C-alpha positions as CSV (number, residue, x, y, z in Angstrom):
1,X,168.4,136.8,122.8
2,X,165.0,136.9,121.1
3,X,164.5,138.7,117.8
4,X,162.1,141.2,116.5
5,X,159.6,138.6,115.3
6,X,158.8,137.8,118.9
7,X,159.0,141.3,120.3
8,X,159.3,144.4,117.9
9,X,160.8,146.4,120.8
10,X,163.8,144.0,121.3
11,X,166.4,146.5,120.0
12,X,165.4,149.1,122.7
13,X,165.1,146.5,125.3
14,X,168.6,145.2,124.4
15,X,170.0,148.7,125.0
16,X,168.2,148.9,128.2
17,X,169.7,145.6,129.4
18,X,173.2,146.8,128.9
19,X,172.6,149.6,131.5
20,X,171.1,147.5,134.2
21,X,173.5,147.0,137.2
22,X,174.4,143.8,138.9
23,X,172.9,144.9,142.2
24,X,169.9,143.7,144.2
25,X,166.7,145.5,143.4
26,X,163.3,145.5,141.9
27,X,162.4,145.6,138.2
28,X,159.2,146.5,136.4
29,X,158.0,145.3,133.0
30,X,155.9,147.9,131.1
31,X,153.7,147.4,128.1
32,X,153.2,149.7,125.1
33,X,150.9,152.0,127.1
34,X,153.4,152.4,129.9
35,X,151.4,150.3,132.2
36,X,153.3,148.1,134.7
37,X,152.5,144.5,133.9
38,X,154.9,142.6,136.1
39,X,157.0,143.5,139.2
40,X,159.8,141.3,140.4
41,X,162.9,141.4,142.7
42,X,166.3,140.0,142.2
43,X,169.7,139.6,143.9
44,X,171.3,140.4,140.6
45,X,169.1,142.7,138.4
46,X,171.3,142.3,135.3
47,X,171.2,138.4,135.3
48,X,167.5,138.2,136.3
49,X,166.0,140.7,133.8
50,X,168.2,139.4,130.9
51,X,167.0,135.8,131.5
52,X,163.5,136.8,130.3
53,X,164.9,137.5,126.8
54,X,167.1,134.4,126.2
55,X,166.2,130.7,125.8
56,X,162.8,131.7,124.6
57,X,161.8,128.2,123.5
58,X,162.3,126.9,127.0
59,X,159.9,129.3,128.5
60,X,156.4,128.5,129.6
61,X,153.5,129.7,127.5
62,X,152.5,132.4,130.0
63,X,156.1,133.7,130.3
64,X,156.3,133.8,126.5
65,X,153.1,136.0,126.5
66,X,154.7,138.3,129.1
67,X,157.9,138.6,127.0
68,X,156.0,139.5,123.8
69,X,154.2,142.3,125.7
70,X,157.2,144.0,127.2
71,X,157.9,147.4,125.7
72,X,160.1,148.9,128.4
73,X,161.9,148.0,131.6
74,X,162.3,150.1,134.8
75,X,164.6,149.1,137.6
76,X,165.2,150.4,141.1
77,X,168.5,149.5,142.9
78,X,168.3,149.0,146.7
79,X,170.8,148.4,149.4
80,X,169.8,144.9,150.6
81,X,167.6,141.9,149.6
82,X,165.1,142.9,152.4
83,X,164.7,146.3,150.9
84,X,164.0,144.6,147.5
85,X,161.4,142.3,149.1
86,X,159.6,145.2,150.8
87,X,159.7,147.5,147.8
88,X,158.4,144.6,145.5
89,X,155.5,144.1,147.9
90,X,154.7,147.8,147.9
91,X,154.8,148.2,144.1
92,X,152.6,145.1,143.6
93,X,150.0,146.6,145.9
94,X,150.2,149.9,144.1
95,X,150.2,148.8,140.4
96,X,148.2,145.5,140.7
97,X,150.3,144.1,137.7
98,X,148.5,141.7,135.4
99,X,151.2,139.0,135.5
100,X,151.8,139.0,139.2
101,X,150.1,136.4,141.5
102,X,148.5,138.4,144.3
103,X,146.5,137.9,147.4
104,X,142.8,138.6,147.5
105,X,141.8,142.2,148.3
106,X,142.3,142.3,152.0
107,X,139.2,144.6,152.4
108,X,137.1,141.5,152.1
109,X,138.2,140.4,155.5
110,X,136.8,141.9,158.8
111,X,139.0,144.0,161.1
112,X,138.9,145.6,164.5
113,X,139.9,149.2,164.5
114,X,140.9,151.4,167.5
115,X,139.9,154.8,166.3
116,X,142.3,157.7,166.3
117,X,140.3,159.9,168.6
118,X,140.9,161.7,172.0
119,X,138.7,158.9,173.5
120,X,139.1,156.0,171.2
121,X,136.3,153.5,170.2
122,X,136.7,149.8,169.1
123,X,134.9,149.3,165.8
124,X,134.1,146.3,163.5
125,X,135.0,147.2,159.9
126,X,135.7,145.6,156.5
127,X,137.2,148.8,155.0
128,X,140.2,150.9,155.7
129,X,138.2,154.2,155.7
130,X,138.4,154.9,159.4
131,X,141.4,156.7,160.7
132,X,143.0,154.5,163.4
133,X,144.9,151.4,164.2
134,X,143.7,148.1,162.6
135,X,144.0,144.6,163.9
136,X,143.4,141.6,161.8
137,X,142.3,140.4,159.3
138,X,140.1,137.8,160.9
139,X,138.8,134.8,158.9
140,X,135.2,135.6,159.6
141,X,133.0,137.9,161.5
142,X,131.9,135.3,164.1
143,X,135.4,135.0,165.5
144,X,135.9,138.7,165.5
145,X,132.6,139.4,167.3
146,X,133.5,136.8,169.9
147,X,136.7,138.6,170.6
148,X,134.9,141.9,170.7
149,X,132.4,140.4,173.2
150,X,135.3,139.2,175.5
151,X,136.8,142.7,175.4
152,X,133.5,144.3,176.2
153,X,133.1,142.1,179.3
154,X,136.7,143.0,180.5
155,X,136.8,146.7,179.9
156,X,134.5,149.8,179.9
157,X,134.8,152.1,176.9
158,X,132.5,154.3,174.9
159,X,130.6,153.2,171.8
160,X,128.7,156.4,171.0
161,X,129.4,158.2,167.7
162,X,129.3,161.6,169.4
163,X,130.3,162.2,173.0
164,X,127.7,164.1,175.0
165,X,128.2,165.9,178.3
166,X,126.4,163.6,180.7
167,X,126.4,159.8,181.4
168,X,124.1,157.7,179.2
169,X,122.5,154.3,179.7
170,X,125.7,152.5,178.8
171,X,127.3,153.9,181.9
172,X,124.4,153.0,184.1
173,X,124.6,149.3,183.1
174,X,128.3,149.2,183.5
175,X,129.6,149.2,179.9
176,X,131.1,152.6,179.9
177,X,133.2,154.7,182.4
178,X,131.6,157.9,181.2
179,X,134.6,160.0,180.2
180,X,132.2,162.4,178.7
181,X,131.1,163.5,182.2
182,X,134.5,163.3,183.7
183,X,133.8,160.0,185.6
184,X,136.9,158.5,183.9
185,X,140.1,160.4,183.3
186,X,141.9,160.5,180.0
187,X,144.8,158.6,181.5
188,X,142.5,155.9,182.9
189,X,140.7,155.6,179.5
190,X,144.0,155.4,177.6
191,X,145.2,152.7,180.0
192,X,142.0,150.7,179.1
193,X,142.9,150.8,175.4
194,X,146.5,150.0,176.1
195,X,145.2,146.7,177.5
196,X,142.8,146.2,174.6
197,X,145.8,146.6,172.2
198,X,147.6,143.9,174.2
199,X,144.7,141.5,173.9
200,X,144.3,142.1,170.2
201,X,148.1,141.5,169.7
202,X,147.8,138.2,171.7
203,X,149.8,139.4,174.7
204,X,147.7,137.6,177.3
205,X,150.6,136.9,179.7
206,X,151.4,140.6,180.4
207,X,147.9,141.7,180.9
208,X,147.1,138.7,183.1
209,X,150.1,139.6,185.3
210,X,148.9,143.2,185.6
211,X,145.3,142.2,186.5
212,X,146.6,139.8,189.2
213,X,148.8,142.5,190.7
214,X,145.8,144.8,190.7
215,X,143.6,142.1,192.3
216,X,146.1,141.5,195.1
217,X,146.5,145.3,195.7
218,X,142.8,145.8,196.0
219,X,142.5,142.8,198.4
220,X,145.3,144.2,200.6
221,X,143.3,147.5,200.7
222,X,140.2,145.5,201.8
223,X,138.4,146.5,198.7
224,X,137.1,142.9,198.2
225,X,134.2,143.6,195.8
226,X,136.5,145.4,193.4
227,X,139.1,142.6,193.8
228,X,136.4,140.0,193.0
229,X,135.4,142.0,189.9
230,X,139.1,141.9,188.7
231,X,139.2,138.2,189.6
232,X,136.2,137.6,187.2
233,X,138.1,139.3,184.5
234,X,141.1,137.1,185.0
235,X,139.0,134.0,184.9
236,X,137.3,135.2,181.6
237,X,140.7,136.0,180.0
238,X,142.2,132.7,181.1
239,X,139.2,130.7,179.8
240,X,139.5,132.5,176.4
241,X,143.3,131.9,176.4
242,X,142.9,128.2,177.2
243,X,140.4,127.8,174.3
244,X,142.9,129.4,172.0
245,X,146.1,127.7,173.1
246,X,147.0,124.8,171.0
247,X,150.7,124.3,171.9
248,X,153.1,125.2,174.6
249,X,153.0,128.9,175.6
250,X,156.8,129.0,175.1
251,X,156.0,129.4,171.4
252,X,155.9,133.1,171.9
253,X,155.6,134.8,168.6
254,X,155.7,133.0,165.2
255,X,153.9,133.0,161.9
256,X,153.0,129.7,160.3
257,X,152.4,129.4,156.5
258,X,151.4,126.4,154.5
259,X,150.6,126.1,150.8
260,X,148.9,123.7,148.4
261,X,149.0,124.2,144.6
262,X,147.6,122.8,141.4
263,X,147.9,123.8,137.8
264,X,146.0,127.1,138.0
265,X,145.7,128.0,141.6
266,X,147.7,128.1,144.9
267,X,146.0,128.0,148.3
268,X,147.9,129.6,151.3
269,X,147.0,129.5,155.0
270,X,148.6,132.0,157.4
271,X,148.5,131.7,161.1
272,X,149.6,134.2,163.8
273,X,150.7,132.5,167.0
274,X,151.5,134.2,170.2
275,X,152.2,132.4,173.6
276,X,150.9,129.2,172.1
277,X,147.6,130.6,171.0
278,X,146.5,131.2,167.4
279,X,145.3,134.8,167.5
280,X,144.0,134.5,163.9
281,X,144.2,132.4,160.9
282,X,143.4,133.3,157.3
283,X,143.4,131.5,154.0
284,X,143.8,132.8,150.5
285,X,143.3,131.5,146.9
286,X,145.9,132.8,144.4
287,X,145.5,132.5,140.7
288,X,148.9,131.6,139.1
289,X,149.9,134.0,136.4
290,X,153.2,132.7,135.2
291,X,153.1,129.0,136.4
292,X,155.0,129.9,139.5
293,X,156.2,127.3,141.9
294,X,155.0,127.0,145.4
295,X,158.3,128.5,146.7
296,X,158.0,131.5,144.3
297,X,154.5,132.2,145.5
298,X,155.5,132.0,149.2
299,X,158.4,134.4,148.5
300,X,155.8,137.0,147.3
301,X,152.8,136.4,149.7
302,X,154.6,136.1,153.0
303,X,155.8,139.7,153.0
304,X,152.3,140.8,152.0
305,X,150.6,138.7,154.7
306,X,153.3,139.9,157.3
307,X,152.4,143.5,156.5
308,X,148.7,142.9,156.2
309,X,148.4,141.3,159.6
310,X,150.9,143.7,161.3
311,X,152.9,140.8,162.4
312,X,155.7,141.3,164.9
313,X,157.0,137.7,164.5
314,X,160.7,137.3,163.6
315,X,160.2,133.6,162.7
316,X,158.1,131.9,160.1
317,X,157.3,128.1,160.1
318,X,157.2,126.7,156.6
319,X,156.8,123.4,154.8
320,X,159.9,124.2,152.7
321,X,162.8,126.6,152.5
322,X,162.1,129.7,150.5
323,X,165.3,130.8,148.9
324,X,164.1,134.3,147.9
325,X,163.1,135.1,151.4
326,X,166.1,136.9,153.1
327,X,167.1,135.4,156.4
328,X,167.6,138.8,158.0
329,X,163.9,139.5,157.1
330,X,162.5,136.4,158.8
331,X,164.0,133.4,160.3
332,X,162.7,130.3,158.4
333,X,161.9,127.0,160.2
334,X,161.3,124.4,157.6
335,X,160.5,120.8,158.4
336,X,159.9,121.7,162.1
337,X,159.7,119.4,165.1
338,X,157.6,119.4,168.3
339,X,155.1,122.1,168.8
340,X,156.0,123.9,165.6
341,X,155.3,120.7,163.7
342,X,151.8,120.5,165.3
343,X,151.2,124.1,164.2
344,X,152.3,123.4,160.6
345,X,150.1,120.3,160.5
346,X,147.2,122.3,161.7
347,X,147.8,125.0,159.0
348,X,148.0,122.3,156.4
349,X,144.6,120.9,157.4
350,X,143.2,124.5,157.2
351,X,144.6,125.0,153.7
352,X,143.4,121.5,152.5
353,X,139.8,122.4,153.7
354,X,140.0,125.8,152.1
355,X,141.2,124.4,148.8
356,X,138.2,122.0,148.8
357,X,135.8,124.9,149.6
358,X,137.2,127.0,146.7
359,X,137.0,124.1,144.2
360,X,133.4,123.3,145.2
361,X,132.4,127.0,145.0
362,X,133.8,127.1,141.4
363,X,131.9,123.9,140.5
364,X,128.7,125.6,141.8
365,X,129.2,129.0,140.2
366,X,130.7,127.9,136.8
367,X,128.0,125.6,135.7
368,X,129.6,122.3,136.5
369,X,126.7,121.4,138.8
370,X,123.1,122.0,137.7
371,X,120.8,123.6,140.4
372,X,118.8,120.4,140.7
373,X,122.0,118.4,141.3
374,X,123.0,120.9,144.1
375,X,119.7,120.5,145.7
376,X,120.1,116.8,145.6
377,X,123.5,116.9,147.2
378,X,122.2,119.2,149.8
379,X,119.5,116.6,150.7
380,X,122.2,113.9,150.8
381,X,124.2,116.2,153.2
382,X,121.3,116.5,155.5
383,X,120.3,112.8,155.3
384,X,123.8,111.7,156.2
385,X,124.5,114.7,158.5
386,X,127.7,115.5,156.6
387,X,129.9,118.5,157.6
388,X,130.0,119.9,154.0
389,X,128.3,119.4,150.7
390,X,129.4,116.0,149.2
391,X,130.6,117.4,145.9
392,X,133.2,114.5,145.5
393,X,131.8,111.0,146.3
394,X,133.9,108.0,145.9
395,X,132.6,104.4,145.9
396,X,134.4,101.0,145.9
397,X,133.5,97.5,144.9
398,X,135.4,94.2,144.8
399,X,135.2,91.5,142.2
400,X,136.6,87.9,142.0
401,X,135.5,84.3,141.3
402,X,136.3,81.9,144.2
403,X,139.2,84.1,145.1
404,X,140.7,84.0,141.6
405,X,141.9,87.2,139.8
406,X,140.9,89.6,142.7
407,X,140.3,93.2,141.7
408,X,138.6,96.3,142.9
409,X,137.1,99.4,141.2
410,X,136.6,102.9,142.4
411,X,134.4,105.4,140.8
412,X,134.1,109.1,141.6
413,X,131.0,111.2,141.2
414,X,131.6,115.0,141.2
415,X,128.5,117.4,141.4
416,X,126.3,114.3,141.1
417,X,127.8,113.2,137.8
418,X,130.3,110.4,137.0
419,X,133.9,111.8,136.8
420,X,135.4,109.1,134.7
421,X,138.9,110.4,134.5
422,X,139.1,109.9,138.3
423,X,138.0,106.3,138.2
424,X,140.7,103.9,139.5
425,X,141.4,100.1,139.1
426,X,143.2,98.0,141.8
427,X,144.8,94.6,141.4
428,X,144.5,93.1,144.9
429,X,146.9,90.9,146.8
430,X,144.2,89.5,149.1
431,X,142.0,86.7,147.8
432,X,138.7,85.2,148.9
433,X,138.2,87.7,151.8
434,X,136.0,90.7,150.9
435,X,136.7,92.5,154.2
436,X,140.5,92.2,153.7
437,X,140.2,93.3,150.1
438,X,138.2,96.4,151.2
439,X,140.8,97.2,153.8
440,X,143.6,96.8,151.3
441,X,142.1,99.1,148.6
442,X,141.0,101.8,151.0
443,X,144.5,101.8,152.6
444,X,146.2,102.1,149.2
445,X,143.8,104.8,147.9
446,X,143.8,107.2,150.9
447,X,147.3,106.7,152.1
448,X,148.5,107.8,148.6
449,X,146.2,110.8,148.5
450,X,147.3,111.9,151.9
451,X,151.1,111.4,151.1
452,X,150.7,113.4,147.9
453,X,148.8,116.2,149.6
454,X,145.7,115.6,147.3
455,X,142.3,116.5,148.6
456,X,140.2,113.8,150.1
457,X,136.6,113.0,149.0
458,X,133.7,114.6,150.8
459,X,132.0,111.1,151.2
460,X,133.1,107.5,150.9
461,X,130.4,104.9,150.0
462,X,131.2,101.2,150.3
463,X,129.2,98.8,148.2
464,X,128.3,96.5,151.1
465,X,126.6,96.4,154.4
466,X,127.6,97.1,158.0
467,X,130.7,94.9,158.0
468,X,132.2,96.7,155.1
469,X,131.4,100.1,156.7
470,X,133.1,99.1,159.9
471,X,136.2,97.9,158.0
472,X,136.3,101.2,156.1
473,X,136.0,103.2,159.3
474,X,138.6,101.2,161.1
475,X,141.1,101.7,158.3
476,X,140.4,105.5,157.8
477,X,140.2,106.6,161.3
478,X,142.4,104.2,163.3
479,X,145.0,103.1,160.8
480,X,145.4,106.3,158.6
481,X,144.1,108.9,161.1
482,X,142.0,110.6,158.4
483,X,138.5,112.1,158.6
484,X,136.2,111.0,155.7
485,X,132.5,110.5,156.2
486,X,131.4,106.9,155.4
487,X,128.1,105.6,154.1
488,X,127.1,102.1,152.9
489,X,124.8,100.7,150.2
490,X,123.1,97.4,150.9
491,X,121.3,95.2,148.4
492,X,118.2,92.9,148.8
493,X,118.0,89.2,147.9
494,X,117.5,90.1,144.3
495,X,120.8,92.2,144.2
496,X,119.0,95.5,143.9
497,X,119.9,98.6,145.9
498,X,117.8,98.4,149.0
499,X,119.2,100.6,151.8
500,X,121.4,103.6,152.5
501,X,123.4,103.3,155.7
502,X,125.3,105.8,157.9
503,X,127.0,106.0,161.3
504,X,125.1,107.8,164.0
505,X,126.6,109.9,166.7
506,X,127.2,106.8,168.9
507,X,129.0,105.0,166.1
508,X,126.1,102.7,165.4
509,X,124.7,101.9,162.0
510,X,121.5,103.9,161.1
511,X,119.3,103.3,158.1
512,X,118.4,106.3,155.9
513,X,114.8,105.8,154.7
514,X,114.4,106.5,150.9
515,X,111.6,105.6,148.7
516,X,112.4,103.8,145.4
517,X,110.9,106.8,143.5
518,X,113.1,109.3,145.3
519,X,115.6,111.1,143.0
520,X,118.2,110.7,145.9
521,X,117.5,106.9,145.8
522,X,118.1,106.9,142.1
523,X,121.5,108.7,142.5
524,X,122.6,106.1,145.1
525,X,121.4,103.3,142.7
526,X,123.3,104.9,139.9
527,X,126.5,105.1,141.9
528,X,126.2,101.5,143.0
529,X,125.4,100.2,139.5
530,X,128.4,102.2,138.1
531,X,130.9,100.9,140.5
532,X,129.7,97.3,140.1
533,X,129.9,97.6,136.3
534,X,133.3,99.1,136.5
535,X,134.7,96.5,138.9
536,X,133.2,93.6,137.0
537,X,134.4,94.8,133.6
538,X,138.0,95.1,135.0
539,X,137.7,91.6,136.4
540,X,136.5,90.2,133.1
541,X,139.4,91.8,131.3
542,X,141.9,90.4,133.8
543,X,140.3,87.0,133.7
544,X,140.4,86.9,129.9
545,X,144.1,87.8,130.0
546,X,144.6,85.1,132.7
547,X,143.1,82.5,130.3
548,X,145.5,83.7,127.6
549,X,148.4,83.4,130.0
550,X,147.3,79.9,131.2
551,X,147.0,78.5,127.8
552,X,150.1,79.8,126.1
553,X,152.5,81.7,128.4
554,X,152.7,78.9,130.8
555,X,154.7,77.0,128.2
556,X,158.3,77.2,129.3
557,X,160.3,79.4,126.9
558,X,157.2,81.1,125.4
559,X,156.6,84.7,126.5
560,X,153.6,87.1,126.0
561,X,154.9,88.5,122.7
562,X,155.3,85.0,121.1
563,X,151.8,84.1,122.4
564,X,150.3,87.3,121.1
565,X,151.9,86.7,117.6
566,X,150.4,83.2,117.4
567,X,146.9,84.4,118.5
568,X,147.1,87.3,116.0
569,X,147.9,84.9,113.1
570,X,145.7,81.9,113.9
571,X,142.9,83.5,116.0
572,X,142.6,81.1,119.0
573,X,144.4,78.5,121.0
574,X,142.2,75.8,119.4
575,X,143.3,76.9,115.9
576,X,146.9,77.0,117.0
577,X,146.6,73.3,118.1
578,X,145.3,72.4,114.6
579,X,148.4,73.7,112.9
580,X,151.3,71.4,111.9
581,X,154.9,72.0,112.9
582,X,155.8,73.7,109.6
583,X,153.0,76.2,110.0
584,X,154.1,77.1,113.5
585,X,157.8,77.3,112.3
586,X,156.9,79.8,109.7
587,X,155.2,82.0,112.4
588,X,157.6,81.9,115.2
589,X,160.7,80.1,114.2
590,X,161.8,76.4,114.6
591,X,162.8,76.4,118.3
592,X,159.7,78.0,119.8
593,X,157.5,76.2,117.3
594,X,158.7,72.9,118.6
595,X,158.0,73.9,122.2
596,X,154.5,75.0,121.4
597,X,153.8,71.9,119.2
598,X,155.0,69.4,121.8
599,X,153.1,71.1,124.7
600,X,149.8,71.3,122.8
601,X,150.0,67.8,121.3
602,X,152.1,65.8,123.8
603,X,151.6,67.7,127.0
604,X,155.4,68.1,127.3
């Protein structure tokens, strides 16, 4: 138990701890002002809450800060772990505690709302200020408006703010059934919105069956024009469903969640899947408050996302088991196979992309990239036709002499500046083959990044011409199945940067024309010179160590330490050779001295 030097309220806290039961529930830490600063759940409240105030030295700095701030503790006992989970989520949304990691404000995402009116409307909104039933959130307005447009083509419903008493222009052009004038009964209108709700929930199968039955019934009644109209709706809905379906439609109703984390942030992607179709997918950045693990963050955000998206799924597909997520709340499928594996991989690609976007956004807004650097990178993006701003650029170069001591160097430029802590050196197995060396180093670099879940660069530049570019593309796309844009830097006969190369839409090499006075040309030249300098310096270091090994450590019985001691004492191999046996004996002992003396003087 901590003492008063750490928390002056520890005596009162200790008394409170004695009264906390060993039941599942939710606990709240309060500060001196009575403000809730942390909310947590526990299977055993007594054990969990007491753990904060023992083994203080083993706690992380952020938890130590929390412990020093606690003035009082409030607990709520519940019947089950599921109740604890739901109550924790509710209290976090209510109090917004300082030390809890939380999702972004869901009001920043767009929703569709079916208004709570006698004759409902379907509205686009970003705020929960309208009384009605909300569907979403959707990742962006474009996807939502596309869905809204599909629904508008399928069904007739009113969009006017105030209903009049006679049909308006919308009725005349076939967009509204004119319930205001009695042209559409209340029951018919409500049936329309029942079908709209089905589509928004992703229930394509049921509504398609209903429309087909309606079409056949109209055809039997010889109402062919009306049947053809229903048939067009079926085709429209089937086309939309086919564009949305990514796996077998037997995957009826699941949530898919993936996560990537670093020291300060976690990035979560959440997908709702119904009948094999992703009905929406959102990603969130979460700032870590208490150095939480990925599993701890998932235990908090999954219930919040489940509620926020009004999910009806009873199964969640995850990259790992989450111990604090009760099985009677959601069935967990970790390390899935088949279609669920495809969905999880898709979610992981989404969260990798979102992580990169967030990092780039911070780099731009927090001063890491000067405005002129951003403009330069935007020009490079346009010149190479890249899918996103090349904030992280990696470039490779090989170095060897007639195949001896083969090495490679990699430099990374972030926001147009050298990022030296990300530079990498590679000792190569391949010799005297620049193409094989490039294939080896690219394979090692990006297979490792992929296996460790680290973000890939926005652009790969190879210091070489067309051949090196084709090798890089073959390794990245065919061998590793990754997607990294590739460019090349070619030099002229005087070994100066001459051309910037890229792949065009057909896969052929195209030259990007740059003037030698262009700042973008200077950036490319700087990258090429830097990677060449880094690779050559590494090669020289290795070569000098190789000479050292050849002269001394090749002597049987003489290791690197003995050779190092001799060079440190006498300065060079030549000076060692000038010493007599007694001098060498004084330095390294009689046995080793004799070995060195005989080898250097007699070649033995």
